[in-house]
N, C-alpha and C positions, 0 to 999 in steps of 0.2 A: 504493499499499499504505500503511495507517494504521501511524503509529508505535505501540510499545508502550504509551506512556503516554497515549495518546489511546483506548485500548482500556478497555474496562469489564468488569468480572467479570461471570459469567453470571448471578450470583445477583443482582447491581443490576440487569440488565436484566428478569429474572424478577421479581423484588419489585416495579419500576415499572409492569410490565403488571397485577399481581394486586392493586396496591393502590386502593382505594375512591375515594380522593380524586382530583381531576382531575389529567390527566398532566402538565400543564404544572407544576403543584404540585409533583409527583413529581420532574420535571427539574430545578427549582430547587433542590429539597433534596438531589439528587445532587450538583450543582455545588458547593453551600455547604458540602456535608461534605468535599469536595476541596479547598476553601480551608481549612476549619478545620483539616484535617490536615497542611495544607502542601504537599499534591502541586499543589496550583496557588497559585503564590506572588505576593505583592503586587508589582503592577506589570508582572505576566507576562501575556501573551495567551493566552485559553482557546482551546480547540478551535473551529473555524468552525461555524456553523448545520449546514452540509453534513454534516461529520464528526460531530457529536452526533447529528444527526437518522439518520445510516445505523448508528452504533455503539448507539444506544438502541431501532432499529428505530420511531420515531415521525416525524410530520410536521415539517417545518421550522417551520411555523407554530405548533406545539406547544413547539418548544425557542425559537423567537423570544419567545413569551410568556413562558415561564419565566425567559427572561434579562433580558426588560424588568422583570419584578418584581424581580429582583434588581438592576437598575439603579436602581429607584425607591429601594428600600432602602439604596442607597448601597455595596452589596457589589461590583458591579461598574461599571464605566465603560465607554460607548463612544465611540470616537474615529472620526471621519467618514473613511472610506476607509482606516482601519488595523484596525478589528476590536474587539473585546472585551475588557477586561483588567481584572485583579482592582485593586480599588480599596483605598487605603491605610485601616487599620482607623479605626473612629471613635473620636473622644476621648470618654470616659465620665465624667460628671459628675452630682454630685447637683444640688440646687436651684440654678440658676446664680448665681453671684458672680463677675460681669464683671472686678473689680479683682485677683481671685485667679486669674483665667485662665492667666496664665503659668505658677503654680507649678502648676495643674492638667495642663497640657501636660507638664511636667517629671516630674510624679508617673506620667504614663502611659508614661514612657520616650521621650518626643519632645523634639525639639529648637525652641523657639520663636524666631523673629526677627521685627523691626519694620522696614519700609520707609516712610519718609516720603513721603506723597503731596501733603503742602502744609501751610505753618504762616505765619501771619500776626496781627497785631493787627487786630481788628475791633470796629465798633460791635454791640452786643448788641441781639437781636429784644427787643421788650417782654417777650416769655414768657419767653426765658432770663434777662433781667434780674430777673424777678419770682421765679423759682427759685432764683437766685444771691444775692438782696438785695442788688443792686449799687446804689451811690448813683448820681443823674443825673450824666450825663457820663463814669460808669465804662467801661473799655474790657475787651475779654476778648481773651485768646489762643486763638486757633483752631488745633488741632493736627489733622491727619488721617493715619493710619496704616494700613498693610495688615500685619496680622498674617499670618505664614507658620509653618508647622508642617513641619519637615524641608523645607523650601522649596519647600512646596505651600500655596498661599492657604488662608486660613481664614476671616478675618473683616475687615471694614473697620471701624476705630475713629476716633469723631472725638469731640473733647474740647474743651470750653468751660472755662476757667479764669481768674478774676480776674487781670488784668495787674497790679495793685497788690499781691497777694498773691505773685506768684511771676514777679517781671519777669526773671528770667534763664532761664526755661524755654526761651524761642526759641532761645537760643545753644547749647543742649544737642542733639546729634545721637548718641542711644543706639540702637542696633539690637537690643539684647538685654532690656532692661528695662520692666516693664509700668509703667503710669502710676502705681500705687501706690507703687513703688519710686523712681520718679523725683521726685514730689511730695515725700516724706521726705528724700531725700538732696540734691536741688537747693533746694529752697524751705523744708526743714523743717517741712513740714506732713503731719501725722500723720492718717490717715481711720480714724475708730474704727466708722463705722456707715454705712450706705447704705439708701437705698429703691430699689427695683428692679422693673420691670415688663418684660415681654416677650411678643410676638404673632407669630404666623406672618404672612410676607409673602410676595411673589412679586417676583422681582429683575427690575430694569429692564435693559436692555442694557447700558448702562455699567457699572453695577454688576457684572453679571455678568460683564463681560469683565474686570474687576479681580480677580474671584474665580476665574476660568478655567473658567466654567460657561455653558451656555447661557442666554439669555434667557427669562425664566418659570419659572426654576428655583426651588423653595420655600426659603425661608430664614428666620432667627428675628431680629426685630427688637427689640433691647434698649434700654432707657431707664434711666440710672442716676446718681442723685443723691447725690453723697458729701459727708458732714461731717466736721468736725474734733473736737478735743479740746474745743472750746468750745461743741460742737454747731450751731456755724455751717456754712451749704453753702459747700464751697469749690470744687468741680467737677461739671460737668454732661456726661456720657459718653453717647454713643449707638453702637450697634454692630448690624453687619449680618453675622451668621453662617451659614456655608452649613450647610444642613440636612441634607446627604449626608455631614458630615464629624463630626457630633455625635450623642451620644444624652446625653438628661439624664432623670434619674429621681428619686422620692423613696420614702423608706420611710414606710409607714403604720403606726400601732399603733392597734389597737381595744380600748377598755375590756371588761371582762369582764362 
């Protein structure tokens, strides 16, 4: 016997079959509506394909396609052998500003945190030395951190900073502050502008494991070059951001 919360109003079922769009789109719309209304809560397992198929009087293949579309959108997530669950809400941000990402997380009512994956002094590659205008023989501090949002992996941040400009940074173990805050408080470096670029990529297996997703999952690759008050480049940062956890947008105005 189906539980009451897994049943659907007769109007929902009738509308589903009257809708001129594809059935699987309508199935997805019904599930999305129940998530938005709070009937299906974040982290909660949704009804099985069999239950949905019987309740909505559609084939399991139709239900599966509707669910798969919501998984691709990051609204649902599948766990092997366990079922399908409501995914955490996406972080919403305007045009990406990587060094303000922690603030954006907090503005969305979420809690950011950082886990150190590695840190050391390294010799720069010619490319990074040129980006940061390093003198010959100059060294870099390399720091890689995993940002988590409400304890769920969000992005891998890799930073390159001149060891001469910020020699004490390696001694700092801070799990709460973003890099911009750290550079100001630890090194007295104030970042006032940056050049940022980003592009879609596919996660390799090791990166996917760190971010808690499957290999081949879409992500956003970000490169960020930060400048101080003297307009000197002081930090080069890259980030891999889970594509299913973020939505970026921009407002556009048109002249009359």
